[in-house]
N, C-alpha and C positions, 0 to 999 in steps of 0.2 A: 707122642704129643707131650709137650711140656705145658704144664699148667700156666694159663694167662698168656701163652704165646701161640701165635699161628705160623706155620711154615710158609715161607716165600715160594716163589717159583724155583725150580730145581736148577742146578748149574748149568745143564746145556742151554737153557733158555737165555742166559746171559752171555755165554762165551763161545758158542759153536756156531761156525759159519753156517753149517748146514741148517740150523734152526733159523738164522737170519734170511736165508734164501727162502724158507717156507713163509716167513712173515712178509716178504715182498709180495708174494702172490696172495696169500690169505688175509693180509691186512691192508698193506699199503696200496695194493692195486684196486682193493674193494671198498675201502672206506674213503670218506670226505677228508682229505688233507689240505691244510691251509698252506698257500704258496706266496701270499704277499697282499697287497692293498690295491684296490681299484684305482687309487689316485696316481698310481704309477703309469697308467695307460688311459688318460682322460679323453683324448681326442682320436678320431678316426686315424688309423695308421701308427699310433702309438703302441709300442710293445715292451715287454720285458721277458726274459727267459727264466725258466725254473727247471731245476733237476730234482726229480723225486725218484730217489733210489736208483739212479742211472737212466732213468726215462727223461729226455730232454723235451721240454714242452715250450711253445711260443705263445704267451698270453698276448692276444692283439685284440684292439678295439676296431670292429669292422665299421663300414659305412653307415650302417643303422644303429651305431653306438652300442652295439652288443658286444661284450667282451667275450672271446672265444679261447679255447685252450686247445691248440693245434699241435699234434705231434710234429716234432722237427725232423721230418722224414720224407723226402720226395717219394712220390708214388712210383716213379719209373724205375730206379735202381736202388733206392734206399738212401741215397746221399742225404746227409744233413744240410738243411737249407741255410741255417745260421750257424756260425761257428761258436760253440759254446765258450772256446777260450778267448773270443773277442769281446765287443762290447755286449754287456748283459742287458741293455735297454737301449731305446732310440725311436726312430720313426721310419716307417716304410712308406716312402711316398708313391711307389709304384707296386705294391703288393710284395709278393715273395717270388724269387727267381732262383731256380737251382744252378748252382755254379758248374755242374757237370754237363748236362746237355740242353740247359737253358729252358726246361719247362718252367712255366710261371703260373702263379696262382693269386687270386684275388684274396682280399682280406678275410673273406668268409671261408677260405680253403677251397673254393671251386677252381678247377683247372680253366686257366685263361688262354694259355698258348703252348703248344708243343711243336717244335720247328719240324717242318716237313710231313706232319702228319695231320689227318683228317680230325678236326676237333670234335666234329658231331659224333664221330664213332667213339670218342673217349667221353661223352658227356656224363657217364655215370662215375668218372674218377674225380675224386677230390681228396684233400688230405684228411688223414684220420684225426678224429676229434675226441678229446676227453670230455667227461661231463663237467660242467662248471656251475657254480652257484656262488652268490655273494651274501653275507650278512655282516652288518656293522662296518661296512667298508673293507671288510676282509675278503679275499678270494679263496675259495675252495674248489679243488679239482678231485674227480674221481676217475682213475684211469680206465676202469671198466664202466664205460659211460652210464650215468645214471641220470634220472629225472631230477631236476633241480629241487623240486618240491621235497625229496628225501632228505635234504639238509635239514628241514625243519624237525624231522623226526630224529636226526643225529644230534641236534643241539638240545632237544629235550626242552626242560624248563629254564635253561640258561638265560635266553633272551628276556624272559619275564622277570628274572632276578636282577638283571642289569639294565632294565628298561630306561631308567632316569639318566644312564650315562650316554652322552651324544656320540657314540662310537663312530657312526657313518659320517659325522662332520669333522672328526679329529684329522690332523694331519701330523706327519712325522717330523719330529723335531731333533731327534738324535737316534743314532743307530750303532751298534756294536756287533761284531761276529767273533764267535769263539769256537775253536777247533778243540773238541774235549775227547780225550781218551777213555770213553766210557760207553757202555751200551745204552741205547735210548731209554731202556725201561728202568735202568739204575737212575737216570736223570729224572724221569717222571715219578718214580716212587719218592725221590728225595724232595721233589716240588710239593708233592701231595701230603707232607707231614711237618710238623715243627717240633718233633722230638729233638732234632738235631740243632735247633736255632740257637739255644743257649750256648752250647759249646762252640759252634761254628760261627755264629753272626753276632758278635759283641756290639757292633756299631748299629746294626738293625735293631737289636733288642734295647738299645738305649731309646729309640724312636717309639718302639712297640713293646713295652716290657711284658705285655700279656703272652708274647711269643715263647718265654722261657718259664712261665708259671706252670707247675706240674708237668713239664715237658710238652706243653701245648696241648694237654689233654682236655681242656674245657673250651677251646675255641669254637665260636659260632661262625662259620665261614658264610652261612646264608644271611646272617644278619650283618656280619662284617666284624673286624677285631678292631678294638679301641686302640688309639695312640696314647702316649702318655699325656698328662694335663699339659695344655698349651700347645701340643703338636697336632697336626691334622693331615699331613701328607708324607710321602716317602722321599724326604731330603735329609741331609746329615743333621740339620737342627729341627726338623720336623715342620718347618713352615716355608712359606714361599711368598713372593710379590704377586704370583698368579692368583686370579679369583678361582674360588671352586666352580664346577660346572652348575650352571643356574637352576636345573631341575632337580638336584638332588635333595633327598630329605635330610632332616637334622641329624639322624644317625649316619647317614652316607657322608656327610661333611666332616665327620670326626673319625670314621672307621675305615678299615681297608678290607676289601673284598678280592677274593682269587677264585679263578676258575680253571679247571683242566679239561680240555676237549680232546679226547683220544681221537687218533694216536699221537698228533704231532703239535698241538697247540695250548700253550699256557696264556692266560690273561689275567693280569694283576691291575686292580683298579684302585687309584687313589682319588682324591677329591678334585685334583687339578690336572691329573694325566693318567694315562694307561700305559702300562708295560706289556708289550705282546712279544711272546716268544715263539719262533718257529723252529722245530727240531727236524733236520735233515740227516737221517742215519746214512753213514757211509758204509759201515761193516758192523760185524758183531761187537767191535771193540772201539769204534769211533763214531762221533756224532757232531755235525756242525749246527751250531745254535746261533740264529740271528735274534737278536733283542732290539726292538723298536720302541721308543718312547715317543708317544703321541699326545698332542696338545690341541687345544681349541685353536682355530684359526685366528680369533681375536687376540689370544695371548701371543701367538707367533707373530702378528702384525705390529705388536708394540715395539718401538725403537729399542727398548731395554730388554727385550726377550733374550733370556739365557738359560738354556735347559741344563746347564752343568751341576746346578745344586741337585737335581734329581739324578742325573747321569752318574755323578760321583758315588752316591749310596747305591745305586743299583750295580755299577761296575765293580764295586768292592764286594757286594753281596754275590753277584754272579761268580766272580772268580774264587771266593771262598767255597761256594757250592761245587763248582766244577773240579776244584782241587780234591775236595774230599770225595767226590764221585770217583775220581781217577784212582784214588786209593782204594776205594771199594772194588773196583774193576780189577785191580792188580791182586788185591787179596782173594778175589773169587778164583783165581788161576791156581791157588794152592791145591795140592792133592788132598789136603785135609779138609777142604770145603765142599759140601755137595748140595747145601741149601742153607739159607739163613731164616730168620724169624721176624715176625712183626709183634711188637709189644701193644698193649691195649690202646695207648694213645696214639698208635699208628694206623688206627682202623681205616682211615681214608685211603692208605696205601694198598689195602686189601682190594680196593675197587679194581686196580689194575689185574690182580690175579684172577678175579671173577670175570672181568671184561675179556682178559686175554684168553682164558679158557673157552669161552663161548666161540671163539674164532680159531683158535689153534688146537684145542684139546689139551689135555694134561701134557705138561713138558717137564 
């Protein structure tokens, strides 16, 4: 042990595919993972596809307006009902029909027709369903079907901390996707500390100088991090023609808040918009990141609505983060590296070590 430093997870946790395979079952199959927004399927028959570590899911709104997460697998021979290489969203006017032998299913997953077979004898067959729950307009799924009420336990006190932000009302105003050559935990650890902000994010630190003070050691994320004088939101100049969310308190109108919800959701909150990040790991060395900027519908309906002021700063910051994380990933492959360290101002990053060990054991 080096005085003042804590060891990171060991090398295999970041670089070995065998460990990634275990994570798929012990973490991503058992935990609540965010996959999108309920706004993407508002009406009966509306759907969008999600891929969670190779598990294809159909998120579809049924006739009772309940959103369901159906496994994209016909019960007959295992054919994918919808082609993931085709449209990723749309409308199912007549339910789901298998292209192989024409078995068809209602929007709730129940079997509706099987050619030349007695449907009554197949009454117990329906599409496999994953657990689904929503919070703040975000859709979470659990592959090992879980009671929706357990999402509350999963979120902890986060809903209380962000209660004045109208998350459920917000709508997507801009989106970007990034293919990052780094392990998902490298990305999460980077998001969870600001020791790197001074060296890596000069533009961001012009708006929020507190990010580079003492390596981010004194940041109060629960209260929020203050912007520079005259600035109040994450844009290149720190201001916007959009109005702050109406229910924010005085501190929230001039401070920035951030939340990390393991395993794959980051939420960054400004006074006029939210940045939501969804992580979709592809391997031990690759992660797809979707970044959505969410705005109040009143702002979006304005004829002069333009999200580019926020998008520009977020895109610059994201690319800086992901480039440095890729350098971390490449460095971890060195034979000289077996683990890293967390400095005192990176204490929040230790959360992933403790959280991860409770699900995976020591790695």
